[in-house]
N, C-alpha and C positions, 0 to 999 in steps of 0.2 A: 845280422840283426832279427829281434823276434818284434812280432808288429804282435801288439795288445790292442785287443779295441777292448771298448767300454770305459768303466770308471775301473780303480784298484783295488776302489773297494766300496763296496757296495755295500748302500745308504740303507738301508731299513726305515719303514715309516711308526713310529711307535701309534701303537690304536689310542684314537680316541677315550680318552675316559668322560661316564657321560658324568654330567654332575653332583647328579646323586651319588655317586663314589665317593666322593670327596668326605661328605659326611660319614661316610660305614666307618666302624675302624677294624684292623686287619683283621683281629678274628673271622669278623662278619663278610666279610671280602672274601676268605678264606674256606669258608663255609657255601658261599656263593656257588667259588669256583668248585669244591668237591660238589657238588648237587650236579652240575650242568656236566662233568666228565660222568657222574654214577649214569644219568640218565642219555649220555651219548651210546651210538649205535659202535657196533664195534668196526662195522667194518670202516666207521670212521678216525680210528684206532692206529692208523696204520699196520697192522697186525698183516701179516698175508692171509692171501684170497684164498688160501688150503685150512690155515687154522681159523680165519672165519664162518670158514663153511661146517667145515667141524663142532665146533660148537655151534652154531644159531640149527643143525640138524638137531643137535640135542636139547633145543630149549630153551639156549642160553643166547637173550639174543644183545642185552645191552654191560658197560662196563660193570655198573650195581650188578647185574646178573650175576656176571663173572668171578666181582670179588665175594661174594658171597658163598662159593665152594671151594668144596672142603678136595683139597687134593687127590685122594682114595678114590670121586667121585670123580672128579675128571680125567684119570689116569683109566675107569671102563667106557671113557664114549671112544669107539670107535677110528683107529687111525691118527691117536692122541698121546703121545708117549712124553717120556719125560723131557726130550727136546724141547717140542711144542711147550708141557707144563714151565720149562724159564723163559720162554719166549712171554707168557702173560704174567708171570713171576714177575717179568722187567718191566713192564707196559705198567703195574697197577706199580710198580717200586718207586717211577720213573713219575707217573702223576702222579704220586703222595699220595694216595688212596688206601682206604682202614681195607685190610684183606684176610681170610683165611688160609690162603696158600704161602 
């Protein structure tokens, strides 16, 4: 007999939508979402500590800084290779942000 602890399906709480968000268009909501992500620190994105340290040492501190960089520039950073570049590309694609990578 297998014992299971807790509910079989975890319920997630839907974030409370501010009252004023109801009056915004989807385009305006998307613009706010992108702005918030572009201003977010790289450490808050889920990238590995090694990748974040490489980027921060090169002066790239936010997601917006990363999205504005060309691949050639990033590959010149010490300990930053093709695999790390692909991780950064996947991050920006998953966040649906405009970028040069």
